[in-house]
C-alpha positions in Angstrom: 15.3 3.5 6.5 12.5 1.1 5.7 11.8 0.1 2.0 9.5 -2.5 0.0 8.2 -2.1 -3.0 4.2 -1.3 -3.0 2.2 1.5 -2.3 0.3 1.5 0.7 -0.5 5.0 2.1 -3.2 7.0 3.7 -3.3 9.6 6.5 0.4 10.1 5.9 2.0 12.8 8.2 5.5 14.3 6.8 7.6 11.8 8.1 6.8 8.3 6.6 8.6 5.1 6.4 9.2 3.3 3.2 9.3 -0.2 2.4 11.1 -1.3 -0.7 11.3 -5.0 -2.2 14.2 -6.4 -4.2 15.1 -4.3 -7.2 13.3 -5.7 -10.5 14.2 -5.5 -14.0 12.7 -2.0 -15.5 10.8 -2.2 -19.0 13.0 -0.5 -21.7 10.0 1.4 -22.9 9.9 5.0 -22.3 6.3 5.9 -21.3 4.8 9.3 -19.9 2.6 9.2 -17.0 0.7 11.8 -15.1 2.4 12.7 -12.3 1.1 11.9 -8.5 -0.6 15.4 -8.2 -2.5 14.5 -11.4 -3.8 10.9 -10.2 -6.4 11.1 -7.3 -6.4 8.0 -5.0 -10.0 8.2 -4.0 -11.6 5.8 -2.4 -9.9 2.6 -1.4 -8.9 1.5 -5.0 -7.5 3.7 -7.9 -7.0 1.2 -10.5 -5.4 3.4 -13.3 -3.7 0.6 -15.1 -6.8 -1.3 -15.4 -5.4 -4.4 -14.0 -7.7 -5.4 -11.0 -10.5 -7.5 -11.9 -14.1 -6.6 -11.0 -14.3 -9.7 -8.2 -11.2 -8.5 -6.7 -12.1 -4.9 -6.5 -15.3 -5.6 -4.8 -13.6 -7.7 -2.4 -11.1 -4.9 -1.6 -13.5 -2.3 -1.1 -15.1 -4.5 1.3 -12.2 -5.8 3.2 -10.4 -2.6 3.4 -13.6 -0.5 4.5 -14.0 -2.9 7.3 -10.7 -2.6 8.2 -11.2 1.0 8.4 -14.0 1.4 10.5 -12.8 -1.6 12.8 -9.0 -0.2 13.3 -9.0 3.3 12.2 -6.5 2.6 9.4 -6.9 4.0 6.1 -5.7 1.3 3.6 -5.7 2.5 0.0 -4.3 0.7 -3.2 -3.0 2.5 -6.3 -2.3 1.0 -9.6 -0.4 2.6 -12.4 1.1 2.0 -15.5 4.2 3.7 -14.8 5.7 5.9 -12.3 7.8 7.5 -15.5 11.2 8.9 -14.3 10.1 9.2 -10.7 11.1 6.1 -8.3 7.9 4.2 -7.2 8.8 5.4 -3.7 9.2 9.1 -4.3 5.6 8.5 -6.4 4.0 6.8 -3.7 5.1 9.2 -1.2 3.9 12.4 -3.2 0.6 10.4 -3.8 0.2 9.4 0.4 1.0 13.3 1.2 -1.7 14.6 -1.4 -4.1 12.0 0.1 -3.5 12.9 3.6 -3.9 16.6 2.7 -7.3 16.2 1.2 -8.5 14.1 4.0 -10.6 15.6 6.8 -9.6 12.6 9.2 -7.6 13.5 12.1 -5.7 10.4 14.0 -6.4 8.0 11.4 -3.1 5.7 10.6 -2.6 4.7 7.2 -1.1 2.6 4.4 -0.8 3.1 0.8 0.0 0.5 -1.9 1.2 1.5 -5.1 1.5 -1.0 -7.6 3.6 0.1 -11.1 2.6 -2.5 -13.5 4.9 -1.5 -16.4 7.9 -0.5 -14.3 7.3 -4.2 -12.6 7.6 -2.4 -9.0 5.4 -1.6 -5.8 6.0 0.3 -2.7 4.1 0.5 0.3 3.8 3.8 2.4 3.5 3.5 6.0 2.5 5.8 8.7 5.1 6.6 11.5 2.8 5.1 14.1 2.7 1.7 12.2 6.5 1.5 11.3 7.0 -1.1 14.4 4.4 -3.4 13.6 5.2 -3.3 9.6 9.0 -3.8 9.5 11.1 -4.1 6.3 11.2 -7.7 6.9 7.5 -8.6 7.4 6.5 -6.4 4.7 9.1 -8.2 2.3 8.0 -11.7 3.6 4.5 -10.9 3.2 4.9 -10.2 -0.4 5.9 -13.4 -1.7 2.5 -14.5 -2.9 1.4 -11.1 -4.2 4.7 -11.2 -6.4 4.1 -14.8 -7.5 0.7 -13.8 -8.8 2.0 -10.8 -10.7 4.4 -12.9 -12.6 1.4 -14.4 -13.8 -0.7 -11.3 -14.7 -3.2 -11.8 -11.8 -2.6 -8.4 -10.2 -6.1 -8.5 -8.3 -5.3 -11.8 -6.8 -2.0 -10.7 -5.8 -3.2 -7.3 -4.3 -6.1 -9.1 -2.4 -3.6 -11.8 -1.2 -1.0 -8.9 0.2 -3.8 -6.6 1.4 -5.2 -9.6 3.7 -1.7 -10.7 4.6 -1.1 -7.0 5.9 -4.2 -6.9 7.5 -3.6 -10.1 9.5 -0.2 -9.2 10.6 -1.7 -5.8 11.9 -4.7 -7.3 13.7 -2.0 -10.3 15.4 0.3 -7.3 16.3 -2.4 -5.3 17.7 -4.3 -7.9 19.7 -0.8 -8.7 20.8 -0.3 -5.4 22.2 -3.6 -4.8 23.6 -3.4 -7.9 25.8 -0.1 -6.6 27.3 -1.9 -3.6 27.8 -4.7 -5.0 29.8 -2.2 -7.1 31.9 -0.2 -4.2 32.9 -3.5 -2.2 33.9 
C-alpha cells in the first residue's frame, strides 16, 4: 500500500493508491471542518485554507492546465485548515472520488494534492495507472522542498515546488516509456 501526505487526486477510479509522508505532530486544537462532500474541488486550485498567495495560484493554474492539455493528466490542489477527526488519507480519497464522479472526462489520469494546514499533514492521491511511475519513495523524496517551505509558512511556494517536481518526474518517466515503445516497434 502506498502512502505520502498531500492530496493529489483527480479522475480517480475506485481503487487508488495512497501516498503518505512521515507522521507529523498534530495540533492540540479541536477544530470542526466541512466534510469532503461539502467542499468542492473545482478547477485546479481550491484554497479553502487561504494560504496560497495570488502569484503562486496563477502559476499553479497555468502549469496544471498546460500539463493536462499535454499529458491528459488532471492534477488538482486543495488546501483545508483541517480534516477534523478524519485522516488526511480518508479525506483526500473521499474528495478525489467526489471529483471523479463530477467529471465528464473518461480516460484521464489524475492526481490530487491535499494540504491540511492546521493538522500539519498532506496527502496525495494517485490514479492506479500512475502508481508505478509515482511510488511512495519517489513522492516522499520529491516532498522535501515543499515541507521545508511549509515550515516557513510559505505554502504557495512549497506547493509550486512539489507540483513542478511531480510533473518533471512524470515527464521523465513517460518520455522513457515512449522511447522504449518506439524502439520495440
